[in-house]
MARZALO-900275 format. One record per atom (N, C-alpha, C): z, x, y. Coordinates in steps of 0.02 Angstrom, whole numbers, padded with zeros to 5 digits, always signed. Layout:
N
ZXY;...
This chain:
264
+00000+00042-00060;+00000+00000+00000;+00000+00043+00063;+00038+00098+00061;+00040+00142+00119;-00029+00172+00131;-00065+00188+00077;-00130+00220+00084;-00180+00175+00120;-00170+00110+00117;-00214+00064+00153;-00205+00069+00228;-00144+00089+00248;-00129+00095+00320;-00142+00166+00345;-00118+00216+00306;-00125+00285+00327;-00128+00331+00266;-00184+00364+00258;-00191+00411+00201;-00144+00470+00210;-00132+00489+00272;-00087+00545+00286;-00015+00527+00265;+00008+00468+00283;+00075+00446+00265;+00082+00440+00189;+00030+00415+00157;+00031+00408+00085;+00037+00477+00052;+00000+00526+00079;+00002+00594+00052;+00072+00624+00061;+00104+00611+00118;+00172+00635+00129;+00220+00605+00078;+00211+00542+00062;+00254+00510+00012;+00243+00540-00057;+00181+00557-00073;+00166+00588-00138;+00200+00656-00143;+00198+00695-00089;+00231+00760-00089;+00306+00752-00101;+00336+00703-00068;+00408+00692-00077;+00424+00672-00149;+00384+00628-00176;+00394+00607-00246;+00384+00666-00293;+00334+00707-00278;+00317+00764-00320;+00372+00816-00320;+00414+00816-00268;+00468+00866-00261;+00537+00838-00279;+00539+00776-00301;+00603+00743-00314;+00609+00726-00388;+00666+00742-00418;+00677+00720-00487;+00734+00670-00490;+00735+00629-00541;+00783+00575-00544;+00822+00576-00610;+00833+00637-00636;+00864+00643-00702;+00929+00683-00699;+00966+00679-00643;+01028+00718-00638;+01075+00698-00695;+01094+00748-00734;+01134+00734-00792;+01208+00726-00773;+01241+00682-00810;+01313+00672-00800;+01351+00688-00864;+01318+00719-00912;+01350+00737-00974;+01399+00794-00963;+01449+00798-01008;+01496+00854-01005;+01460+00918-01023;+01473+00970-00986;+01439+01033-00998;+01468+01069-01058;+01428+01109-01093;+01452+01148-01150;+01510+01193-01132;+01555+01204-01180;+01617+01241-01166;+01605+01312-01143;+01548+01342-01160;+01537+01411-01139;+01535+01417-01063;+01521+01362-01028;+01522+01364-00956;+01593+01365-00928;+01642+01347-00970;+01712+01349-00949;+01735+01421-00941;+01702+01468-00974;+01722+01539-00970;+01674+01579-00927;+01630+01545-00891;+01584+01580-00847;+01617+01595-00780;+01590+01643-00745;+01611+01657-00676;+01567+01617-00630;+01595+01571-00591;+01552+01532-00546;+01527+01574-00487;+01465+01562-00468;+01434+01596-00412;+01405+01542-00366;+01416+01550-00302;+01389+01502-00254;+01359+01541-00195;+01299+01522-00175;+01271+01549-00113;+01231+01494-00078;+01216+01507-00015;+01179+01458+00025;+01105+01477+00028;+01062+01428+00018;+00990+01436+00025;+00965+01379+00069;+00939+01397+00127;+00916+01347+00175;+00971+01297+00191;+01032+01324+00201;+01091+01284+00218;+01114+01236+00163;+01091+01248+00102;+01113+01207+00046;+01146+01251-00007;+01196+01224-00039;+01236+01261-00087;+01199+01266-00154;+01191+01327-00178;+01161+01339-00244;+01216+01364-00291;+01221+01332-00349;+01274+01348-00396;+01247+01389-00454;+01283+01442-00471;+01263+01484-00527;+01322+01502-00571;+01306+01535-00627;+01357+01552-00677;+01341+01622-00703;+01394+01660-00716;+01385+01729-00740;+01433+01743-00798;+01407+01778-00848;+01447+01800-00905;+01440+01875-00914;+01493+01908-00936;+01491+01979-00954;+01468+02022-00895;+01503+02015-00840;+01485+02048-00777;+01487+02124-00783;+01446+02155-00741;+01443+02228-00732;+01414+02266-00792;+01369+02233-00828;+01332+02267-00880;+01266+02294-00852;+01241+02349-00877;+01179+02378-00849;+01117+02335-00862;+01119+02296-00915;+01061+02254-00933;+01078+02182-00915;+01037+02152-00872;+01051+02085-00847;+00992+02037-00863;+01010+01977-00885;+00961+01926-00901;+00971+01866-00855;+00917+01840-00827;+00919+01780-00786;+00884+01723-00821;+00919+01666-00829;+00892+01607-00861;+00873+01556-00808;+00811+01530-00811;+00786+01483-00762;+00761+01419-00796;+00788+01363-00775;+00770+01299-00806;+00710+01267-00772;+00689+01211-00799;+00630+01176-00774;+00647+01118-00729;+00596+01081-00708;+00604+01024-00663;+00642+00968-00699;+00693+00942-00665;+00732+00888-00695;+00783+00912-00745;+00793+00977-00750;+00839+01006-00799;+00897+01038-00762;+00933+01083-00796;+00990+01119-00766;+01007+01178-00810;+01047+01223-00783;+01064+01285-00819;+01097+01271-00886;+01139+01220-00889;+01177+01209-00951;+01134+01188-01010;+01072+01169-00997;+01026+01152-01052;+01011+01212-01096;+01025+01272-01071;+01009+01334-01107;+01072+01370-01132;+01124+01331-01142;+01188+01359-01162;+01185+01399-01227;+01139+01380-01272;+01137+01412-01337;+01112+01484-01335;+01085+01504-01278;+01061+01573-01270;+01114+01621-01244;+01166+01594-01214;+01215+01636-01179;+01253+01681-01227;+01284+01653-01278;+01325+01692-01324;+01286+01747-01360;+01225+01733-01386;+01187+01786-01419;+01168+01843-01372;+01154+01827-01309;+01136+01879-01260;+01198+01920-01241;+01254+01886-01234;+01317+01922-01219;+01335+01967-01278;+01323+01943-01338;+01338+01982-01399;+01297+02047-01400;+01237+02045-01370;+01196+02105-01366;+01219+02152-01311;+01271+02131-01275;+01298+02174-01222;+01267+02163-01155;+01232+02107-01146;+01198+02094-01083;+01241+02053-01036;+01232+02063-00972;+01258+02016-00922;+01209+01959-00918;+01234+01897-00916;+01191+01838-00915;+01203+01799-00852;+01150+01781-00818;+01153+01741-00757;+01111+01677-00767;+01137+01622-00742;+01099+01559-00745;+01117+01519-00682;+01067+01488-00652;+01078+01451-00590;+01046+01382-00595;+01076+01334-00560;+01045+01268-00551;+01000+01273-00489;+00938+01257-00497;+00891+01258-00441;+00912+01208-00388;+00888+01216-00326;+00903+01165-00275;+00885+01095-00300;+00928+01047-00284;+00920+00977-00304;+00928+00966-00379;+00956+01014-00414;+00967+01009-00486;+01039+01027-00504;+01063+00999-00559;+01129+01016-00583;+01182+01008-00529;+01221+01061-00517;+01274+01059-00467;+01253+01087-00400;+01189+01104-00393;+01165+01130-00329;+01147+01072-00282;+01151+01085-00218;+01138+01034-00168;+01063+01026-00155;+01046+00970-00123;+00977+00957-00105;+00950+00895-00138;+00897+00869-00110;+00864+00810-00137;+00795+00825-00165;+00763+00878-00139;+00696+00896-00162;+00692+00971-00172;+00642+00992-00211;+00629+01064-00220;+00555+01073-00234;+00527+01127-00208;+00458+01145-00225;+00456+01216-00252;+00398+01238-00273;+00392+01303-00306;+00412+01361-00260;+00397+01355-00195;+00414+01409-00150;+00490+01413-00139;+00524+01356-00137;+00597+01357-00130;+00630+01386-00193;+00605+01368-00251;+00631+01396-00313;+00617+01471-00315;+00558+01490-00294;+00540+01562-00289;+00588+01599-00244;+00604+01569-00186;+00650+01601-00139;+00719+01608-00170;+00741+01559-00208;+00805+01564-00242;+00806+01623-00290;+00752+01631-00328;+00747+01686-00376;+00749+01753-00340;+00712+01758-00285;+00711+01820-00247;+00780+01839-00221;+00818+01789-00199;+00886+01802-00175;+00932+01824-00232;+00924+01794-00290;+00966+01813-00348;+00952+01886-00367;+00889+01904-00368;+00871+01973-00385;+00900+02022-00334;+00895+02003-00270;+00920+02048-00217;+00996+02054-00218;+01031+02000-00232;+01103+01999-00226;+01140+02015-00291;+01110+01998-00347;+01146+02005-00411;+01109+02050-00461;+01052+02077-00440;+01012+02119-00483;+01034+02191-00482;+00993+02237-00507;+00926+02223-00534;+00928+02183-00599;+00877+02141-00609;+00872+02101-00669;+00824+02135-00717;+00845+02144-00780;+00804+02178-00830;+00764+02130-00875;+00785+02066-00876;+00751+02018-00919;+00756+01948-00891;+00703+01910-00899;+00700+01842-00874;+00676+01795-00930;+00704+01735-00931;+00676+01682-00972;+00672+01619-00929;+00613+01588-00928;+00601+01533-00883;+00563+01478-00919;+00587+01416-00910;+00555+01358-00941;+00519+01317-00888;+00459+01293-00904;+00423+01244-00865;+00415+01263-00792;+00442+01223-00746;+00437+01235-00674;+00468+01302-00654;+00519+01323-00692;+00549+01388-00680;+00499+01444-00692;+00451+01433-00736;+00402+01483-00752;+00355+01499-00695;+00329+01447-00663;+00283+01461-00608;+00320+01491-00548;+00382+01467-00536;+00421+01495-00482;+00435+01569-00494;+00451+01587-00557;+00465+01656-00574;+00402+01699-00566;+00345+01675-00588;+00284+01714-00583;+00266+01728-00510;+00277+01679-00467;+00263+01688-00396;+00311+01738-00365;+00374+01736-00387;+00424+01783-00361;+00409+01855-00382;+00392+01863-00446;+00384+01931-00472;+00318+01964-00452;+00267+01925-00438;+00204+01957-00417;+00211+01986-00347;+00258+01961-00308;+00269+01987-00241;+00328+02036-00238;+00368+02036-00291;+00426+02081-00295;+00424+02113-00364;+00377+02158-00374;+00364+02185-00440;+00425+02218-00470;+00444+02197-00531;+00502+02226-00564;+00483+02292-00597;+00533+02326-00623;+00522+02387-00662;+00478+02370-00722;+00434+02416-00740;+00386+02402-00794;+00420+02391-00862;+00484+02411-00868;+00521+02400-00930;+00553+02331-00932;+00548+02293-00879;+00575+02225-00877;+00538+02181-00927;+00575+02136-00959;+00544+02090-01008;+00550+02019-00983;+00497+01981-00993;+00493+01913-00966;+00473+01865-01022;+00508+01809-01026;+00491+01756-01074;+00474+01693-01035;+00414+01667-01046;+00395+01603-01018;+00394+01552-01075;+00430+01497-01066;+00433+01445-01118;+00400+01382-01089;+00344+01363-01117;+00307+01304-01095;+00304+01300-01019;+00281+01353-00986;+00282+01355-00913;+00230+01308-00882;+00245+01288-00820;+00200+01246-00782;+00143+01291-00757;+00091+01296-00797;+00041+01348-00788;-00004+01336-00728;-00030+01276-00721;-00077+01261-00667;-00051+01201-00627;-00036+01213-00563;-00011+01159-00521;-00063+01105-00510;-00126+01123-00511;-00179+01073-00505;-00172+01020-00560;-00156+01041-00621;-00147+00994-00676;-00088+00948-00663;-00033+00976-00637;+00026+00936-00623;+00012+00884-00568;-00026+00905-00518;-00045+00858-00465;-00090+00803-00492;-00137+00822-00535;-00180+00772-00566;-00139+00720-00604;-00089+00744-00641;-00045+00698-00678;-00007+00652-00632;+00017+00680-00576;+00056+00641-00528;+00014+00585-00498;-00047+00602-00478;-00091+00551-00448;-00109+00497-00500;-00118+00519-00562;-00133+00470-00615;-00075+00424-00627;-00014+00452-00628;+00046+00412-00639;+00056+00361-00583;+00038+00381-00522;+00046+00337-00464;-00013+00290-00454;-00063+00295-00499;-00123+00253-00495;-00157+00262-00427;-00159+00324-00404;-00191+00339-00340;-00259+00371-00353;-00311+00332-00344;-00379+00357-00354;-00414+00370-00288;-00377+00363-00234;-00405+00370-00167;-00417+00444-00152;-00480+00464-00147;-00496+00534-00134;-00472+00556-00065;-00467+00509-00019;-00443+00525+00048;-00370+00546+00047;-00329+00512+00007;-00258+00530+00001;-00252+00599-00032;-00293+00611-00083;-00290+00676-00117;-00310+00732-00068;-00359+00720-00027;-00380+00771+00022;-00324+00784+00072;-00292+00731+00096;-00236+00739+00142;-00178+00776+00109;-00166+00762+00046;-00114+00795+00007;-00128+00870+00005;-00189+00888-00011;-00207+00959-00016;-00203+00993+00052;-00222+00958+00104;-00217+00987+00171;-00145+00998+00192;-00101+00952+00174;-00030+00959+00190;+00001+01018+00153;-00019+01028+00091;+00007+01086+00052;-00012+01151+00087;-00074+01156+00109;-00096+01216+00144;-00057+01225+00209;-00049+01170+00247;-00014+01174+00311;+00059+01194+00302;+00092+01167+00250;+00163+01179+00240;+00178+01246+00207;+00132+01270+00165;+00147+01331+00126;+00101+01390+00139;+00044+01376+00171;-00004+01429+00184;-00050+01445+00126;-00045+01406+00073;-00087+01418+00014;-00116+01353-00013;-00177+01354-00039;-00204+01294-00072;-00170+01284-00140;-00178+01225-00167;-00146+01209-00232;-00167+01258-00286;-00230+01280-00284;-00256+01325-00336;-00218+01391-00337;-00188+01411-00282;-00150+01474-00279;-00088+01471-00324;-00061+01411-00333;-00001+01402-00374;-00021+01399-00447;-00041+01456-00472;-00069+01462-00539;-00039+01521-00575;-00010+01510-00633;+00017+01565-00672;-00039+01607-00701;-00095+01577-00717;-00152+01615-00742;-00172+01669-00691;-00163+01653-00628;-00178+01702-00575;-00121+01751-00566;-00060+01724-00558;-00003+01766-00539;+00017+01818-00591;+00018+01798-00655;+00044+01845-00705;-00002+01906-00715;-00064+01900-00695;-00108+01958-00700;-00088+02014-00651;-00044+01997-00605;-00019+02046-00557;+00050+02072-00576;+00074+02053-00636;+00141+02074-00659;+00132+02118-00721;+00145+02182-00715;+00129+02229-00770;+00182+02234-00825;+00231+02190-00826;+00285+02194-00876;+00263+02164-00943;+00305+02177-00994;+00295+02146-01059;+00315+02072-01053;+00270+02028-01075;+00281+01956-01069;+00273+01923-01137;+00321+01880-01154;+00316+01837-01212;+00305+01766-01186;+00250+01736-01205;+00231+01669-01181;+00232+01621-01241;+00276+01572-01238;+00284+01524-01293;+00261+01455-01270;+00216+01425-01309;+00189+01360-01290;+00175+01320-01353;+00181+01254-01347;+00169+01211-01405;+00102+01175-01398;+00069+01167-01455;+00004+01133-01456;+00010+01060-01433;+00069+01030-01443;+00078+00959-01427;+00121+00950-01364;+00116+00997-01319;+00150+00991-01254;+00106+00950-01208;+00129+00890-01190;+00089+00846-01147;+00113+00847-01075;+00165+00887-01061;+00189+00895-00992;+00153+00954-00960;+00152+01010-00995;+00115+01069-00972;+00063+01084-01027;+00006+01052-01024;-00042+01054-01079;-00066+01124-01096;-00072+01137-01161;-00090+01203-01185;-00160+01224-01163;-00202+01176-01148;-00270+01193-01126;-00268+01235-01062;-00215+01226-01022;-00211+01264-00960;-00201+01338-00971;-00172+01358-01028;-00158+01429-01039;-00217+01466-01069;-00267+01430-01093;-00321+01462-01131;-00361+01514-01091;-00375+01503-01027;-00412+01556-00991;-00375+01622-00991;-00309+01619-00985;-00269+01681-00986;-00264+01708-01057;-00251+01665-01105;-00245+01687-01175;-00308+01722-01198;-00366+01695-01178;-00429+01723-01199;-00444+01792-01169;-00408+01810-01116;-00417+01876-01087;-00387+01931-01130;-00339+01911-01174;-00307+01959-01220;-00277+02019-01183;-00239+02004-01131;-00207+02058-01093;-00155+02093-01136;-00153+02159-01136;-00111+02195-01183;-00036+02186-01172;-00015+02165-01112;+00056+02158-01099;+00083+02088-01112;+00038+02042-01133;+00059+01973-01144;+00051+01954-01218;+00106+01933-01248;+00107+01910-01318;+00117+01835-01318;+00075+01799-01355;+00080+01726-01358;+00109+01705-01425;+00155+01657-01422;+00180+01623-01482;+00164+01549-01474;+00119+01525-01515;+00097+01455-01511;+00131+01416-01568;+00168+01364-01550;+00202+01322-01599;+00167+01255-01605;+00189+01215-01652;+00158+01149-01662;+00213+01098-01678;+00213+01043-01640;+00260+00989-01654;+00326+00992-01616;+00333+01041-01571;+00396+01048-01534;+00393+01019-01464;+00333+01006-01440;+00327+00976-01374;+00350+01020-01318;+00372+00988-01263;+00388+01024-01202;+00462+01044-01198;+00507+01003-01225;+00578+01017-01217;+00612+01039-01281;+00591+01012-01337;+00623+01033-01400;+00608+01106-01416;+00557+01133-01385;+00534+01200-01402;+00588+01253-01392;+00628+01247-01339;+00678+01300-01328;+00742+01288-01368;+00746+01231-01403;+00803+01219-01448;+00788+01243-01519;+00725+01256-01533;+00705+01275-01600;+00735+01343-01620;+00761+01348-01680;+00796+01408-01702;+00749+01468-01704;+00689+01459-01730;+00642+01515-01732;+00624+01539-01662;+00612+01493-01617;+00596+01511-01549;+00654+01547-01517;+00713+01522-01525;+00773+01553-01495;+00781+01625-01521;+00776+01634-01586;+00785+01701-01614;+00731+01749-01590;+00670+01724-01584;+00615+01765-01559;+00629+01788-01487;+00654+01742-01447;+00669+01759-01377;+00725+01810-01373;+00779+01799-01410;+00836+01845-01409;+00813+01915-01431;+00773+01918-01483;+00749+01983-01508;+00705+02017-01456;+00662+01978-01423;+00616+02006-01374;+00653+02034-01314;+00704+01997-01291;+00742+02019-01233;+00787+02079-01249;
């Protein structure tokens, strides 16, 4: 209805919806968070909440969750990484978990990661799921880590163009004028076109060892998006393709978890 009056206003509403999630969890957090060290810092005048285990170890791992998720969703990785003698860090992205805010975009998540690296690093290993994956790739291509750093991407949001296509389809918006206004607003607000927000592009600028895990039946971040990169057969990127685990069950799978722990 808004698009009938103003395509610009409709595009602004799409951006707000695209940056807002409605799945804030109220479940009790796993007990391992009871023994974590709480960390809090401000990002754009909003409180970001984090957790740390096994402080002051030389090898540090940062866990990054996806859109609509939270740090506690990855509780099963903390104890095995601590057992390996690593310091473990996990944060709730803006507008997620216990962090403040109503909306978040890839650049804000990227900025959060950059601050964590600057204040709590150096970070030797990263694991990122979904939306956390694209934010991490954008952060690391501009802040290149040590070549010995190891990175795990789990069902990452590979191509933002695909996510935008899904959003417009979900909203039943076939108006090309609204889509054009949407794309223009992204450029105006961020300085980059939607196509720039691409992991296929960004990870080629990151020379670290990368483990990329994706499921054939992932309908949130479709596997077809990763094929251009996979077909390049870059020597620093190892792919693990699963079947039947989808987008969220994949990081709960025992084989996947053990593979990630071993890789890191």
